[in-house]
LOFI-7898 format. One line per field, with one value per atom (N, C-alpha, C, O): x, y, z; residue in one letter; residue number from 1; atom name. Coordinates in nm, 3 decimals, decimal comma, padded with zeros to 5 digits. Layout:
<bakes>
px <- [X_...]
py <- [Y_...]
pz <- [Z_...]
aa <- [A_...]
i <- [NUM_...]
at <- [CA_...]
</bakes>
This chain:
<bakes>
px <- [00,085_00,000_00,088_00,188_00,050_00,122_00,100_-00,013_00,209_00,197_00,267_00,234_00,362_00,440_00,356_00,281_00,368_00,290_00,310_00,212_00,435_00,463_00,405_00,357_00,411_00,353_00,201_00,143_00,137_-00,009_-00,047_-00,139_00,021_-00,010_00,014_-00,065_00,122_00,150_00,039_-00,005_-00,006_-00,114_-00,245_-00,320_-00,273_-00,394_-00,383_-00,477_-00,270_-00,253_-00,241_-00,268_-00,200_-00,196_-00,325_-00,340_-00,416_-00,549_-00,542_-00,630_-00,438_-00,425_-00,494_-00,510_-00,536_-00,623_-00,754_-00,757_-00,861_-00,992_-01,048_-01,138_-00,995_-01,048_-00,938_-00,860_-00,932_-00,843_-00,927_-00,973_-00,948_-01,017_-00,910_-00,816_-00,925_-00,825_-00,887_-00,999_-00,810_-00,851_-00,729_-00,615_-00,754_-00,648_-00,646_-00,744_-00,533_-00,519_-00,543_-00,497_-00,613_-00,637_-00,712_-00,697_-00,794_-00,877_-01,009_-01,023_-01,106_-01,232_-01,309_-01,378_-01,300_-01,376_-01,338_-01,423_-01,212_-01,163_-01,138_-01,026_-01,240_-01,225_-01,282_-01,269_-01,346_-01,407_-01,382_-01,474_-01,257_-01,217_-01,198_-01,156_-01,230_-01,218_-01,165_-01,201_-01,078_-01,037_-01,077_-01,035_-01,157_-01,197_-01,152_-01,149_-01,118_-01,082_-01,194_-01,218_-01,262_-01,378_-01,346_-01,301_-01,369_-01,344_-01,475_-01,575_-01,477_-01,595_-01,561_-01,461_-01,647_-01,629_-01,728_-01,848_-01,674_-01,756_-01,823_-01,784_-01,921_-01,993_-01,902_-01,929_-01,796_-01,703_-01,600_-01,513_-01,610_-01,519_-01,399_-01,329_-01,373_-01,262_-01,292_-01,408_-01,187_-01,201_-01,139_-01,027_-01,212_-01,160_-01,168_-01,247_-01,085_-01,082_-01,106_-01,052_-01,188_-01,213_-01,158_-01,183_-01,085_-01,035_-01,118_-01,108_-01,200_-01,295_-01,242_-01,204_-01,241_-01,196_-01,314_-01,367_-01,356_-01,467_-01,417_-01,380_-01,415_-01,359_-01,465_-01,432_-01,592_-01,700_-01,808_-01,812_-01,894_-01,998_-02,110_-02,182_-02,125_-02,235_-02,189_-02,265_-02,068_-02,010_-02,000_-01,993_-01,998_-01,980_-01,837_-01,814_-01,743_-01,604_-01,565_-01,504_-01,603_-01,584_-01,516_-01,549_-01,420_-01,354_-01,321_-01,299_-01,319_-01,292_-01,186_-01,186_-01,095_-00,989_-00,998_-01,031_-00,969_-00,968_-00,832_-00,729_-00,830_-00,715_-00,605_-00,559_-00,560_-00,452_-00,485_-00,555_-00,435_-00,454_-00,368_-00,248_-00,426_-00,355_-00,297_-00,365_-00,168_-00,103_-00,097_-00,092_-00,099_-00,090_-00,221_-00,224_-00,331_-00,462_-00,477_-00,454_-00,515_-00,531_-00,669_-00,769_-00,671_-00,794_-00,851_-00,972_-00,763_-00,804_-00,807_-00,707_-00,921_-00,936_-00,949_-01,047_-00,851_-00,843_-00,850_-00,765_-00,951_-00,975_-00,858_-00,804_-00,820_-00,712_-00,575_-00,483_-00,563_-00,435_-00,407_-00,291_-00,513_-00,496_-00,544_-00,614_-00,507_-00,544_-00,420_-00,310_-00,439_-00,325_-00,351_-00,465_-00,243_-00,250_-00,240_-00,207_-00,267_-00,253_-00,108_-00,082_-00,015_00,127_00,169_00,247_00,118_00,154_00,105_00,167_-00,005_-00,060_-00,026_-00,075_00,056_00,079_00,125_00,086_00,205_00,251_00,137_00,154_00,022_-00,095_-00,205_-00,310_-00,182_-00,281_-00,273_-00,164_-00,388_-00,395_-00,482_-00,601_-00,418_-00,489_-00,574_-00,524_-00,702_-00,796_-00,810_-00,813_-00,818_-00,840_-00,791_-00,805_-00,734_-00,694_-00,749_-00,729_-00,818_-00,868_-00,805_-00,831]
py <- [-00,120_00,000_00,124_00,130_00,222_00,349_00,427_00,441_00,475_00,556_00,691_00,784_00,703_00,824_00,936_00,911_01,055_01,169_01,192_01,205_01,197_01,226_01,118_01,149_00,992_00,884_00,898_00,875_00,935_00,954_01,068_01,053_01,179_01,294_01,258_01,295_01,187_01,145_01,054_01,068_00,960_00,868_00,942_00,908_01,042_01,123_01,202_01,205_01,266_01,352_01,275_01,331_01,149_01,066_00,986_00,908_01,006_00,944_00,793_00,723_00,741_00,596_00,542_00,421_00,629_00,588_00,665_00,779_00,603_00,668_00,708_00,792_00,650_00,680_00,670_00,574_00,769_00,768_00,805_00,918_00,708_00,733_00,750_00,671_00,852_00,876_00,953_01,002_00,961_01,043_01,112_01,072_01,216_01,286_01,230_01,238_01,172_01,111_01,214_01,329_01,173_01,255_01,385_01,484_01,386_01,501_01,448_01,421_01,434_01,365_01,426_01,354_01,556_01,621_01,567_01,557_01,532_01,483_01,332_01,287_01,256_01,111_01,036_00,914_01,110_01,046_01,131_01,191_01,136_01,220_01,135_01,019_01,195_01,123_01,215_01,332_01,158_01,221_01,124_01,008_01,171_01,086_01,150_01,272_01,066_01,112_01,065_00,946_01,162_01,134_01,161_01,270_01,062_01,072_01,105_01,035_01,210_01,249_01,257_01,316_01,196_01,207_01,311_01,301_01,409_01,516_01,471_01,370_01,546_01,512_01,509_01,435_01,587_01,588_01,475_01,466_01,389_01,276_01,302_01,207_01,426_01,457_01,404_01,395_01,369_01,319_01,420_01,467_01,454_01,543_01,472_01,380_01,516_01,457_01,565_01,676_01,531_01,616_01,545_01,426_01,617_01,564_01,628_01,748_01,546_01,593_01,559_01,445_01,658_01,640_01,671_01,782_01,570_01,586_01,549_01,434_01,645_01,624_01,598_01,579_01,599_01,574_01,489_01,477_01,432_01,344_01,421_01,363_01,549_01,627_01,723_01,810_01,708_01,793_01,940_02,027_01,969_02,107_02,155_02,274_02,062_02,095_02,018_01,911_02,074_02,008_02,105_02,223_02,053_02,133_02,039_01,919_02,095_02,016_02,087_02,209_02,008_02,061_01,997_01,880_02,076_02,024_01,962_02,031_01,836_01,760_01,732_01,618_01,829_01,803_01,857_01,957_01,788_01,827_01,950_01,950_02,052_02,176_02,163_02,182_02,129_02,099_02,217_02,197_02,338_02,456_02,498_02,589_02,433_02,470_02,422_02,305_02,512_02,477_02,415_02,485_02,284_02,207_02,206_02,217_02,193_02,166_02,294_02,366_02,321_02,437_02,385_02,319_02,417_02,361_02,469_02,477_02,552_02,655_02,748_02,801_02,767_02,860_02,813_02,893_02,683_02,631_02,680_02,686_02,715_02,766_02,670_02,572_02,699_02,616_02,549_02,604_02,426_02,346_02,276_02,245_02,253_02,175_02,027_01,992_01,942_01,798_01,764_01,682_01,826_01,799_01,838_01,767_01,950_01,995_01,898_01,887_01,828_01,734_01,589_01,500_01,564_01,427_01,333_01,216_01,378_01,291_01,249_01,157_01,316_01,282_01,212_01,180_01,189_01,126_00,975_00,917_00,911_00,766_00,721_00,751_00,649_00,603_00,481_00,384_00,486_00,379_00,287_00,165_00,348_00,269_00,344_00,466_00,268_00,322_00,230_00,108_00,287_00,208_00,265_00,216]
pz <- [00,000_00,000_00,000_00,071_-00,079_-00,087_00,043_00,089_00,101_00,223_00,211_00,285_00,119_00,104_00,041_-00,054_00,093_00,045_-00,105_-00,179_-00,149_-00,290_-00,382_-00,491_-00,339_-00,419_-00,429_-00,536_-00,320_-00,319_-00,414_-00,495_-00,404_-00,491_-00,637_-00,723_-00,665_-00,803_-00,854_-00,968_-00,771_-00,811_-00,835_-00,926_-00,753_-00,772_-00,902_-00,982_-00,924_-01,041_-01,173_-01,279_-01,166_-01,287_-01,302_-01,396_-01,208_-01,210_-01,201_-01,253_-01,135_-01,121_-00,996_-00,982_-00,906_-00,797_-00,808_-00,856_-00,764_-00,774_-00,639_-00,631_-00,532_-00,399_-00,295_-00,294_-00,208_-00,093_00,029_00,042_00,118_00,245_00,352_00,359_00,435_00,539_00,655_00,646_00,762_00,876_00,934_00,910_01,011_01,082_01,224_01,297_01,261_01,394_01,503_01,493_01,606_01,725_01,696_01,768_01,590_01,559_01,507_01,387_01,595_01,565_01,449_01,376_01,430_01,323_01,185_01,096_01,167_01,039_01,045_01,021_01,076_01,086_00,965_00,956_00,874_00,757_00,632_00,577_00,589_00,476_00,351_00,358_00,236_00,109_00,001_-00,008_-00,080_-00,205_-00,314_-00,313_-00,409_-00,521_-00,651_-00,665_-00,747_-00,880_-00,973_-00,988_-01,033_-01,116_-01,262_-01,298_-01,345_-01,489_-01,559_-01,539_-01,641_-01,717_-01,864_-01,903_-01,947_-02,091_-02,143_-02,120_-02,213_-02,268_-02,398_-02,456_-02,442_-02,564_-02,687_-02,782_-02,686_-02,799_-02,793_-02,880_-02,690_-02,677_-02,587_-02,551_-02,551_-02,460_-02,321_-02,279_-02,251_-02,114_-02,019_-02,041_-01,913_-01,809_-01,674_-01,655_-01,582_-01,448_-01,344_-01,353_-01,246_-01,130_-01,008_-00,988_-00,927_-00,800_-00,691_-00,666_-00,627_-00,526_-00,387_-00,359_-00,300_-00,162_-00,072_-00,072_00,006_00,100_00,239_00,264_00,327_00,461_00,567_00,684_00,527_00,623_00,557_00,435_00,637_00,583_00,513_00,432_00,542_00,483_00,374_00,333_00,327_00,222_00,261_00,173_00,390_00,435_00,407_00,387_00,405_00,375_00,249_00,255_00,136_00,007_-00,089_-00,095_-00,163_-00,266_-00,382_-00,362_-00,502_-00,621_-00,704_-00,717_-00,761_-00,846_-00,984_-00,996_-01,086_-01,221_-01,252_-01,244_-01,286_-01,336_-01,235_-01,227_-01,157_-01,062_-00,924_-00,909_-00,824_-00,684_-00,655_-00,685_-00,599_-00,566_-00,426_-00,326_-00,421_-00,294_-00,198_-00,077_-00,248_-00,162_-00,099_-00,015_-00,139_-00,087_00,058_00,087_00,147_00,288_00,309_00,318_00,316_00,328_00,469_00,489_00,566_00,703_00,786_00,795_00,847_00,935_01,078_01,113_01,158_01,293_01,399_01,488_01,390_01,491_01,510_01,413_01,634_01,666_01,618_01,605_01,591_01,541_01,400_01,358_01,326_01,191_01,085_01,114_00,962_00,848_00,793_00,797_00,740_00,699_00,566_00,531_00,492_00,370_00,407_00,521_00,311_00,333_00,366_00,454_00,297_00,321_00,463_00,526_00,512_00,646_00,754_00,860_00,728_00,827_00,795_00,863_00,696_00,649_00,760_00,760_00,853_00,961_01,054_01,134_01,045_01,128_01,048_01,103_00,919_00,833_00,845_00,836_00,866_00,869_00,751_00,744_00,659_00,540_00,576_00,635_00,540_00,567_00,446_00,459_00,326_00,206_00,083_00,072_-00,010_-00,140_-00,247_-00,242_-00,346_-00,459_-00,585_-00,695]
aa <- [M_M_M_M_I_I_I_I_K_K_K_K_D_D_D_D_Y_Y_Y_Y_N_N_N_N_E_E_E_E_I_I_I_I_I_I_I_I_K_K_K_K_A_A_A_A_I_I_I_I_N_N_N_N_T_T_T_T_H_H_H_H_S_S_S_S_I_I_I_I_T_T_T_T_L_L_L_L_L_L_L_L_N_N_N_N_F_F_F_F_K_K_K_K_V_V_V_V_K_K_K_K_D_D_D_D_Y_Y_Y_Y_A_A_A_A_H_H_H_H_Y_Y_Y_Y_R_R_R_R_N_N_N_N_C_C_C_C_K_K_K_K_I_I_I_I_T_T_T_T_V_V_V_V_E_E_E_E_K_K_K_K_N_N_N_N_E_E_E_E_L_L_L_L_L_L_L_L_N_N_N_N_G_G_G_G_N_N_N_N_I_I_I_I_I_I_I_I_Y_Y_Y_Y_W_W_W_W_I_I_I_I_N_N_N_N_V_V_V_V_N_N_N_N_L_L_L_L_S_S_S_S_T_T_T_T_N_N_N_N_E_E_E_E_A_A_A_A_E_E_E_E_Y_Y_Y_Y_V_V_V_V_S_S_S_S_F_F_F_F_Y_Y_Y_Y_D_D_D_D_T_T_T_T_F_F_F_F_K_K_K_K_E_E_E_E_G_G_G_G_F_F_F_F_K_K_K_K_L_L_L_L_F_F_F_F_R_R_R_R_M_M_M_M_G_G_G_G_R_R_R_R_K_K_K_K_G_G_G_G_S_S_S_S_F_F_F_F_T_T_T_T_L_L_L_L_K_K_K_K_Q_Q_Q_Q_L_L_L_L_W_W_W_W_D_D_D_D_R_R_R_R_I_I_I_I_E_E_E_E_I_I_I_I_I_I_I_I_E_E_E_E_I_I_I_I_I_I_I_I]
i <- [1_1_1_1_2_2_2_2_3_3_3_3_4_4_4_4_5_5_5_5_6_6_6_6_7_7_7_7_8_8_8_8_9_9_9_9_10_10_10_10_11_11_11_11_12_12_12_12_13_13_13_13_14_14_14_14_15_15_15_15_16_16_16_16_17_17_17_17_18_18_18_18_19_19_19_19_20_20_20_20_21_21_21_21_22_22_22_22_23_23_23_23_24_24_24_24_25_25_25_25_26_26_26_26_27_27_27_27_28_28_28_28_29_29_29_29_30_30_30_30_31_31_31_31_32_32_32_32_33_33_33_33_34_34_34_34_35_35_35_35_36_36_36_36_37_37_37_37_38_38_38_38_39_39_39_39_40_40_40_40_41_41_41_41_42_42_42_42_43_43_43_43_44_44_44_44_45_45_45_45_46_46_46_46_47_47_47_47_48_48_48_48_49_49_49_49_50_50_50_50_51_51_51_51_52_52_52_52_53_53_53_53_54_54_54_54_55_55_55_55_56_56_56_56_57_57_57_57_58_58_58_58_59_59_59_59_60_60_60_60_61_61_61_61_62_62_62_62_63_63_63_63_64_64_64_64_65_65_65_65_66_66_66_66_67_67_67_67_68_68_68_68_69_69_69_69_70_70_70_70_71_71_71_71_72_72_72_72_73_73_73_73_74_74_74_74_75_75_75_75_76_76_76_76_77_77_77_77_78_78_78_78_79_79_79_79_80_80_80_80_81_81_81_81_82_82_82_82_83_83_83_83_84_84_84_84_85_85_85_85_86_86_86_86_87_87_87_87_88_88_88_88_89_89_89_89_90_90_90_90_91_91_91_91_92_92_92_92_93_93_93_93_94_94_94_94_95_95_95_95_96_96_96_96_97_97_97_97_98_98_98_98_99_99_99_99]
at <- [N_CA_C_O_N_CA_C_O_N_CA_C_O_N_CA_C_O_N_CA_C_O_N_CA_C_O_N_CA_C_O_N_CA_C_O_N_CA_C_O_N_CA_C_O_N_CA_C_O_N_CA_C_O_N_CA_C_O_N_CA_C_O_N_CA_C_O_N_CA_C_O_N_CA_C_O_N_CA_C_O_N_CA_C_O_N_CA_C_O_N_CA_C_O_N_CA_C_O_N_CA_C_O_N_CA_C_O_N_CA_C_O_N_CA_C_O_N_CA_C_O_N_CA_C_O_N_CA_C_O_N_CA_C_O_N_CA_C_O_N_CA_C_O_N_CA_C_O_N_CA_C_O_N_CA_C_O_N_CA_C_O_N_CA_C_O_N_CA_C_O_N_CA_C_O_N_CA_C_O_N_CA_C_O_N_CA_C_O_N_CA_C_O_N_CA_C_O_N_CA_C_O_N_CA_C_O_N_CA_C_O_N_CA_C_O_N_CA_C_O_N_CA_C_O_N_CA_C_O_N_CA_C_O_N_CA_C_O_N_CA_C_O_N_CA_C_O_N_CA_C_O_N_CA_C_O_N_CA_C_O_N_CA_C_O_N_CA_C_O_N_CA_C_O_N_CA_C_O_N_CA_C_O_N_CA_C_O_N_CA_C_O_N_CA_C_O_N_CA_C_O_N_CA_C_O_N_CA_C_O_N_CA_C_O_N_CA_C_O_N_CA_C_O_N_CA_C_O_N_CA_C_O_N_CA_C_O_N_CA_C_O_N_CA_C_O_N_CA_C_O_N_CA_C_O_N_CA_C_O_N_CA_C_O_N_CA_C_O_N_CA_C_O_N_CA_C_O_N_CA_C_O_N_CA_C_O_N_CA_C_O_N_CA_C_O_N_CA_C_O_N_CA_C_O_N_CA_C_O_N_CA_C_O_N_CA_C_O_N_CA_C_O_N_CA_C_O_N_CA_C_O_N_CA_C_O_N_CA_C_O_N_CA_C_O]
</bakes>
């Protein structure tokens, strides 16, 4: 199973994985996070990819990127601690499932 941050990002950006389920250790709010890669075929035959990030069960914390994951985007809002990117929290990320 892939565990390295750079390998995960490469797999997402090359669209070789379709689902990444994970949680942030010791932070209950982020216990059911998902990154999905969605393939869409347009009417003209072109294929586009959407990378969807959902950090909550009700899509209150949802963002979508076209084709590539934007590593600098601060996904996680942790109150007074501030906002963080996936890379900044990688040492606290526990991967549940990769498809």
